[in-house]
C-alpha positions in Angstrom: -61.8 -110.2 -54.3 -64.2 -110.4 -57.2 -63.5 -109.4 -60.8 -65.6 -108.2 -63.7 -64.6 -108.6 -67.3 -65.0 -105.4 -69.4 -66.0 -106.8 -72.7 -65.3 -103.6 -74.5 -61.7 -104.8 -74.4 -61.6 -108.4 -73.3 -62.7 -110.9 -75.9 -63.7 -108.0 -78.1 -63.1 -110.2 -81.2 -66.2 -112.3 -80.3 -69.9 -111.6 -80.4 -71.0 -110.2 -77.1 -73.0 -113.3 -76.0 -69.9 -115.5 -76.7 -67.7 -113.0 -74.8 -70.0 -113.3 -71.8 -69.6 -117.1 -72.0 -65.8 -116.7 -72.3 -65.7 -114.6 -69.2 -67.6 -117.2 -67.2 -65.2 -119.9 -68.4 -62.2 -117.8 -67.3 -63.7 -117.5 -63.8 -64.9 -113.9 -63.8 -67.7 -113.0 -61.4 -69.4 -110.4 -63.5 -69.2 -108.6 -66.9 -69.6 -105.0 -68.2 -69.6 -103.6 -71.7 -69.5 -100.4 -73.8 -72.1 -100.1 -76.5 -74.1 -103.4 -77.0 -76.9 -101.9 -79.1 -76.1 -103.8 -82.3 -76.9 -107.0 -80.4 -80.4 -108.0 -79.6 -81.0 -107.5 -75.9 -82.7 -110.9 -75.7 -79.5 -112.6 -76.9 -77.4 -110.8 -74.2 -80.0 -111.6 -71.5 -80.0 -115.2 -72.5 -76.2 -115.4 -72.2 -76.3 -113.7 -68.8 -78.9 -116.1 -67.6 -77.0 -119.1 -69.0 -73.7 -118.1 -67.3 -75.2 -116.6 -64.1 -73.1 -113.5 -64.5 -74.5 -110.1 -63.7 -74.0 -107.2 -66.2 -72.6 -104.3 -64.1 -72.9 -101.5 -66.7 -73.0 -100.2 -70.2 -72.3 -96.8 -71.8 -74.5 -94.2 -73.5 -73.8 -93.7 -77.2 -70.7 -91.8 -78.2 -72.6 -89.9 -81.0 -70.9 -89.5 -84.4 -67.7 -91.5 -83.9 -66.6 -90.7 -87.5 -66.6 -87.0 -86.5 -64.6 -87.8 -83.4 -67.4 -87.6 -80.9 -67.0 -89.4 -77.5 -70.3 -88.8 -75.8 -73.2 -86.3 -76.0 -74.0 -85.5 -72.4 -72.2 -82.1 -72.2 -72.8 -80.8 -75.7 -74.9 -77.6 -75.7 -77.6 -77.7 -78.3 -77.5 -81.5 -78.5 -79.9 -82.2 -75.6 -82.5 -84.1 -77.7 -79.8 -86.5 -79.0 -78.2 -86.8 -75.5 -81.5 -87.7 -73.9 -82.4 -90.1 -76.7 -79.0 -91.9 -76.0 -79.8 -91.9 -72.3 -83.2 -93.4 -72.9 -81.6 -96.0 -75.2 -79.1 -97.0 -72.6 -81.6 -97.2 -69.7 -84.1 -99.2 -71.7 -81.4 -101.7 -72.8 -80.0 -101.9 -69.3 -83.5 -102.7 -68.0 -84.0 -105.4 -70.7 -80.8 -107.2 -69.7 -80.8 -106.5 -66.0 -77.7 -104.2 -66.1 -77.0 -102.4 -62.8 -75.7 -99.1 -64.2 -75.5 -96.8 -67.1 -72.4 -94.6 -67.7 -73.5 -91.3 -69.2 -70.6 -90.1 -71.4 -70.0 -86.3 -71.3 -68.1 -85.9 -74.5 -65.6 -83.3 -75.8 -66.7 -79.9 -74.5 -65.6 -77.1 -72.2 -66.9 -74.0 -70.4 -69.9 -73.2 -68.2 -72.5 -74.0 -70.8 -71.1 -77.5 -71.3 -71.1 -78.0 -67.5 -74.7 -76.8 -67.1 -75.8 -79.0 -70.0 -74.1 -82.1 -68.5 -75.7 -81.4 -65.1 -79.2 -81.0 -66.7 -78.8 -84.2 -68.7 -77.6 -86.1 -65.7 -80.6 -84.9 -63.7 -82.8 -86.3 -66.5 -80.8 -89.6 -66.6 -81.1 -90.0 -62.9 -84.8 -89.4 -62.8 -85.4 -91.7 -65.8 -83.1 -94.5 -64.4 -84.7 -94.3 -61.0 -87.9 -95.7 -62.5 -86.1 -99.0 -63.2 -83.8 -99.0 -60.1 -80.8 -98.4 -62.4 -77.7 -96.6 -61.3 -76.1 -93.7 -63.2 -72.3 -93.4 -63.4 -69.9 -90.7 -64.5 -66.2 -91.3 -65.2 -63.3 -88.8 -65.5 -61.1 -89.7 -68.5 -57.5 -88.8 -68.4 -56.2 -85.8 -70.5 -53.6 -87.9 -72.3 -56.1 -90.4 -73.8 -59.1 -88.0 -74.1 -57.8 -84.4 -74.4 -60.8 -82.0 -74.4 -63.2 -84.4 -72.6 -65.3 -82.4 -70.2 -64.9 -84.6 -67.2 -61.2 -85.0 -66.3 -60.7 -85.3 -62.5 -62.4 -87.0 -59.6 -62.8 -83.7 -57.8 -64.7 -82.4 -60.7 -66.9 -85.5 -60.8 -67.7 -85.4 -57.1 -68.7 -81.7 -57.4 -71.1 -82.6 -60.3 -72.5 -85.4 -58.3 -73.2 -83.0 -55.4 -74.7 -80.4 -57.8 -77.1 -83.0 -59.3 -78.0 -84.3 -55.9 -79.5 -87.6 -57.1 -79.1 -90.7 -54.9 -78.5 -93.0 -57.9 -75.6 -90.9 -59.4 -72.2 -92.2 -58.5 -68.5 -92.1 -59.6 -66.8 -94.7 -61.7 -63.3 -94.7 -60.2 -60.9 -96.0 -62.9 -57.5 -96.6 -61.3 -56.0 -96.3 -64.8 -57.4 -92.9 -65.5 -56.7 -91.6 -61.9 -53.2 -93.0 -62.1 -52.5 -91.2 -65.4 -53.9 -87.9 -64.3 -54.0 -87.6 -60.5 -51.9 -90.4 -59.0 -52.1 -91.3 -55.3 -54.8 -93.9 -56.1 -55.4 -95.3 -52.6 -55.6 -91.9 -50.9 -58.0 -90.7 -53.6 -60.1 -93.8 -53.4 -60.2 -93.8 -49.6 -61.5 -90.2 -49.6 -64.0 -90.7 -52.4 -65.3 -94.2 -51.5 -68.7 -92.9 -50.3 -69.3 -91.6 -53.8 -68.0 -94.6 -55.8 -70.3 -96.9 -57.7 -67.8 -99.0 -59.6 -64.0 -99.4 -59.6 -62.0 -100.3 -62.7 -58.3 -101.0 -63.4 -55.5 -101.4 -65.9 -51.8 -101.0 -65.9 -50.3 -97.5 -66.2 -49.2 -96.1 -68.6 -50.0 -98.6 -71.4 -53.5 -99.8 -70.2 -52.5 -103.4 -70.4 -53.0 -106.2 -68.0 -52.4 -105.3 -64.3 -49.2 -107.4 -64.0 -46.7 -104.7 -65.0 -46.3 -100.9 -65.1 -46.1 -98.1 -62.6 -48.9 -99.4 -60.3 -48.5 -102.3 -57.9 -51.9 -103.8 -58.2 -51.2 -106.5 -55.6 -50.9 -103.6 -53.1 -53.9 -101.7 -54.6 -56.2 -104.8 -54.5 -55.2 -105.5 -50.9 -56.0 -101.9 -49.9 -59.3 -102.1 -51.7 -60.1 -105.2 -49.7 -59.0 -103.4 -46.5 -61.4 -100.6 -47.3 -64.3 -103.1 -47.3 -65.1 -102.9 -51.0 -66.8 -106.3 -51.9 -68.2 -105.6 -55.4 -66.4 -106.9 -58.5 -63.6 -104.8 -59.8 -63.7 -104.1 -63.5 -60.8 -105.4 -65.6 -60.8 -102.8 -68.3 -57.5 -103.3 -70.0 -56.2 -103.8 -73.6 -55.2 -107.5 -73.8 -53.8 -107.5 -77.3 -54.8 -110.3 -79.6 -55.4 -113.1 -77.1 -57.3 -112.3 -74.0 -56.9 -115.7 -72.4 -53.1 -115.4 -72.6 -53.2 -112.3 -70.3 -55.2 -113.8 -67.4 -52.4 -115.1 -65.3 -52.7 -112.1 -63.0 -56.0 -113.6 -61.6 -54.3 -116.7 -60.4 -51.3 -114.8 -59.0 -53.6 -112.5 -57.1 -55.6 -115.3 -55.7 -52.4 -117.2 -54.7 -51.1 -114.1 -52.8 -54.4 -112.9 -51.4 
């Protein structure tokens, strides 16, 4: 089993290049991030080259965070901004060698929002295909992100089918699925052909995967059984000290 450190949460108190180095020291096999655009791509690329860690993905801009926005992809009338954010993410991903771009839908509802998201995803997939970059979409649970357009894995898979692009895949976050749908292994088994990345955190507090409602020892073992061999994304809230929360890695390796 391989693990990726999500640097949106882990070592978030450090500059991104230093967080990449911390992930390498802690034994992670890859990294991923949220919105790295305030950091020069060259500095991130240098840290990745120094550590030998691949960057698995990054997110498109949330938009106006002060106004409560959480993505632009499904907002009717905001297509120019959404596509500028897609271009920004794909260009940055290409500059640092990131594998995927997560296109954030945003808070929206209704048929117009759905059609806007589908059209923007088609644009993203065509644009990303020029660089060999993958495009991901992720359902967010209704408790943490009420009003977010994309809330379930079934909805995501239907959108993937509608767009019909080979580089569009599902980001399966065990935390979000656990909060909204449950039955994680059954869902993952059925959806595996559509999955581009898997993430995890405890349920319901989104902490380290060593407590809560989900037995991640069982989940990880089942993921191995399914034949998944890519790094799993540790996207959990560690509190003040990330290093103090990493005992789950050793416990998994000891029991694997």
